[in-house]
N, C-alpha and C positions, 0 to 999 in steps of 0.2 A: 622740516619747515623751510621754505625759501627765505633767503635773506633779502626780502623786498624792502627798499627804502620807504620810510614813512615821513611825510612832510606835514608841518603845521602851516596851513594855508589860510587860517582865519582865527581871530581872537575876539572874545567878548568877556568883559570883566565888570561886574557891579560890586563895589567895595567901599570902604570908608574914605578912599581917596578918589581923585578925579581920574578915573581910569576907563570911562566909557568911550573916549575918543582916542583911537590908536595913533592919531597924528600928534598927540601930546604925551610925553613920557615923564611923569613925575616932575614936571617943571616947577610946580608950586605945591610941594607936599604939605599936607595939613597936619597940625599938631592939636590934640585935644587934651584938656585937663580932665581926665576921667580914668576909671579902671575898666572901662568897657567901650568898645568901638562899634558903632552902628553904621550901616551902609548909607551912602548918599544916594537916595532914591532918584533915578532918572525920571523923565516924563513918561510914565507908563502908558499913556494914551498913544504914544508913538509906536508901541509894540503890541498892545493888547486891546481888543475891542472894548469900547467904553462900558457896554452893558455887562461885561464879564469881570471888570476890575473889582467892583464892590464885593463880589463873592469870593475873592481870592485872598489868601493870607500873604504875608510879606515874602516868605521863601518862594512861593509859587510865582509871584510877580518878579522877584529878583531872578529866578531861574529862567523864566520866559524871556525877560529883557536881555539877559546875558547871552542866551542862545541865539536870539534874533540879531543882536549886535554882531555876534560871531559869524553868522551866516551872511549878513550884509558885508562884513569885512572880507569874507571869502568870495564875494561877488555872486552870491546865490540868492535867488528869489526874483519875483517879477517887479520888485520895487527898486532894483539896483541897475546901474548903467550897463553892466556886462550881460544882463539877462540870462544868466545861467539858471534857468528856471527848472531846477531839479530838486528832489527831496533827498535827504541823507539815506544812505543804505542802512544806517543803524543810529539809534540814539541810546547812548550808554551813560548813565550818571552814577555818581557816588554821593552818599550823605551819611554822616555819622549819627545824627539824631532825627533827621527827617522833619516833618511838618509839626513842630512842637506847638505852635500857636493853635492850630486846629485840633490837635490832641487835647490841649488844655480846655478848649471850648467844649468839646464833646464830653469830657469827663466832668467838667463843671456843670453842664446841663443835666447830665445823668444824676449827679448828686442832688442838685436843686429840685429836679422833677421826680425824685424818688424812683428812678429807672423807668419812668412812664412818659408817654407822649414825646418821644425824642424825634427831632428832625434829623434826617440822614446826612445832610450836607457836610457838617463838620466831620462826621465819621468817614465819609467817602474821601474827603480831602485830607484826612489825617494820616493816610498810609504813606509809607516812605517813597513809593514809586509815583506819587502824584505829580511831581515836577516833570518827570520824563513823559508821563502820560498826557499832561496838558500841552506840553510842547508838541507832541505827536498830533494831538487833535487840531491844534492851530495850524500846523504845517500840512495836515492831511497826509501824514506819513504813516503808512501801514506796515512798515518794515520792522526789523529786529528792534526791540525796546526792552532795556534791562536796567535795573538799579541795584547797585552793590551797597550793602550796609555792613561794612567791615571795620567799624570803629575808626582808628587813626589811619588806616590805609584804604579807606573807601574809595577815594578818588584814584589812587594808584591801582586798585583792583579794576576799576572801570577802564583805566588807561591800558592796563595789561590785556584785558579782554579785547579791546579794539585793535591793539597791535597784533595780537595773535591771529585774530580773524582776518585782518587785512593781509598778513603774511601767508595765511593759508589760502588766500584767494577767495574767501567767502564774501568780503566786501571790497569795494574800491575806495570807500570813504566812510567816515563815521563822525558824528557829533558827540563829543565827550566832555563831560563837565562835572564839577563838584560844587555842592551848595549846602550851607548850614545857616540856621538863623539863631538869634539870641533873643530870649524873652526875659521879662523881669523874674518870672518864677524859676526858669532854668538857671539864671544867673545866681539867684538866692540859694538854690539847692547846692550848686557846685561851689559857691563861695564858702558854704559851711564845711565842705570837704577840703578846703584849703587850696583850691585851684587858683584863686585870683588874689591880687594885691588888695589889702583892706582899704587903703586910702587912695584917693585920686592922685594922679601924677601926670606930668606932661608926656604924652605918648611917644614923642620922638626921643625922650630921655629914658626909654624903657630899660636899657641895659645899665643905666647908671642909678637905678633906684634900688635901695638896699632891702626893701620889703620882700618877704617870701611870696611866691606865686607869680602869675603872669597877668596879662591884660586880656580880657575876653573879647572875642571878635565874631564876625560873621561875614558872609559874602557868597557870591556865585561867580564862577569862572568857567568858560567853555573854550575848547579848542576844536577846530575843524581839521581832521586828519584826512590826508589823501595819499594814494600810492604814486602820485606824480607831482612834480613841482611846477610852479608857474610864476608869473611876475609878482604874485602876491605872497609868495612863500616867505615865512619868517625864519624857520629853522627845520632841521631834520631831527626827528625824535629817534635817537640812536638806541637807547637802551633803558631798561627799568629792572630794578631788583628790590624785592621786599623780604623782610625777615622779622622775626619776633624774639624779644627778650634775649639778646646776646649775653653770654656769660661774662664777658670782659671787654675792655677796650681793644685788646689784642684780636679778639674775634671780629670786631667791627673793622679793624684795619685789614685783617686778612680777607674779609668779605669784599672790602673796597678794592684791594689789589686784584682779586680774582675777577671782579666785575669789570674793571678797566681792561684787564688783559684779554678778556673775551672780545673786546672791541679794538684790540691792537694798540692800547694806550697805556701810558705810565702817568703817575700823578703829576709829573712835570709838564705833561701835554695839556693839562687843563688850564684854561685861561682865567676862569672865574669859578669859585665855589660859593654857592648860596646856601647858607646854614640856617637851620630853623630855630635860632636863638630866640627865646621868649622872655628873658629877664628873670627866670626862676633859677636861682643858684643851685637848687637841688638837682636840676636836670641839665643845665647848660654846660656842665663840666664835660659832658660827652663830646660836644662840639669843640670845646677848647682843646681837648686832648687830640682829637683827629686833626685839627688845624696845626697844632704844634708838631705833631709827629709826621704827618704825611704831606702837608702843604705849607711848609715854612716860608716859601718864596712865592706863593700863589696869591693873587688878589682874592680877597674874601668879601662877602656881602651877607646881609641878613634882611628880613622883611616883615617880621611880626609886629614891629613898632608901627607899621603902616596899616595892617589889616587885623591885628589881634590874633589870639590863639583859638583855633577851633579844629574840629576833626578833619576837615578837608582844606585846611590852609595851604597845603602843597599845591592846590590848583592855582592859588595866587602866585606862588613861586614859579610855576610853569609859565604863567603869563609873563612874569618878570624876566625869566631867562630868555624866552622867545623875543621879547622886546630888546633886551641887551644885544642879542646876536643880530637882529634886524637893523638896529640903529647904530651898532658899533660903539656904544657908549654905556658908561656905568654912572648913573646918577650918584652924586656925592652922598645923598641922604641914605643910600643903602650900603655904603662902604663900611666894612668892619675892619678896624685897625688893630685887632688883636686884644688879648686879655689885658694888656697894659693900658689900653685906652679906656677900658671899663673902670679900671682902678683910678684913672685920672678924674673921673666924675665930670667930664666935659658937658656943657649945656648945649644940646643939639637942637633945642626948640627955637634958638635964635642964630643968626649968622649964616654963613654960606651953606652949611649942611642942610638947612631947611629952605634954602633959596633955589634958584634955577640953575645952579652950577652943574654942568655935565662934563664928566671926564671922558675925553675921546680916547679910544683904544682901537687899534687896527688889527690886533692879533688875537681876538677872542674867537677862536675856532671851536672850542668846546666849553660848555658850561655844565657843571655838575651841581645838582641839588641834593643836599642831604638833610632829611627831616625825620624826626621821631616824635611820637605822641606819648608823653609821660613815660618815656623809656620802655614802652611796651612794643609798639609798632614802629619799625624803622624802614626807610626806603631811600634808595638812590635813583635819581632820574638824570639821564644824560641827554643833552641837546647839543647839536653840532651845526656848524655853518653848512648850508646846503651846497 
């Protein structure tokens, strides 16, 4: 396989934060008193024909909006100044649970109507690949279209597919994204399994809450990948590694060193490490151990207090890493000051951390994302300055 560079030339992110405008980077982060975070819905009429909106569930609208924001950011489409009127060579998405809302509608109607006289709309839109399919229909894109449903590494699987095919020369570009939605029923079911904190909390104080569990979230984030850089390029997507159920912290550390060495790097070469800390003490110890052992002098960050925990939350982290490299800045609200700061119980919902403070940094050449989902699915994603 050729070592063809892959560049992130467009971003689109619909999340619980104000992330739809790439000209603003967490300048005014929002804190919510809740144990679940819902997306801030943009004006969907700007991205979806009005007659289609009412028939779409939230995850489909989120996915379409994020994908179109991403393409506009990449300068693609007839409605942007650069007039790069092309369609993606591939649309590849990842989702952990898919279109839950439409699945619930279909199953509910089936029960209420005793399995008779069912309308097909909810069933058709309940399949996991509906988001990618609807994006393709709106873009009139008849090229490669695929959706990965690989639990906690669904987005990473989509990303790996795109990287592989671009490096094989099959595609010159690809629209890649991850999306998951949160419904009242899905929250209630997973809450009974102990996934979430039982009482509401200030979301920006996620790591300082002593309850078990995390905070539920949702969102849709897309990247436009190309085999050449341009004036819009955010970062180079350097590498990706996924693995399951490591036996020990030593195995994770060994995997990290092998991953970095494949790209000619040492832990000390990483300018920022973005960790998937989610406030659950039962699983966050993995991140603490890696930070202490392998990155004692490296800047650390976290992100799930901004978007919540969900299967494809790593797509939010990829947006975050690309923005850090492009802007050469680390927002104070994402900085993680180590395990000691967690023990201090600082209030992050007020003061500078939730304000518009941006820490300027000129030497962020490499950003590493490390995320795991309930200690089962683990992934490293490496982004570099182009």
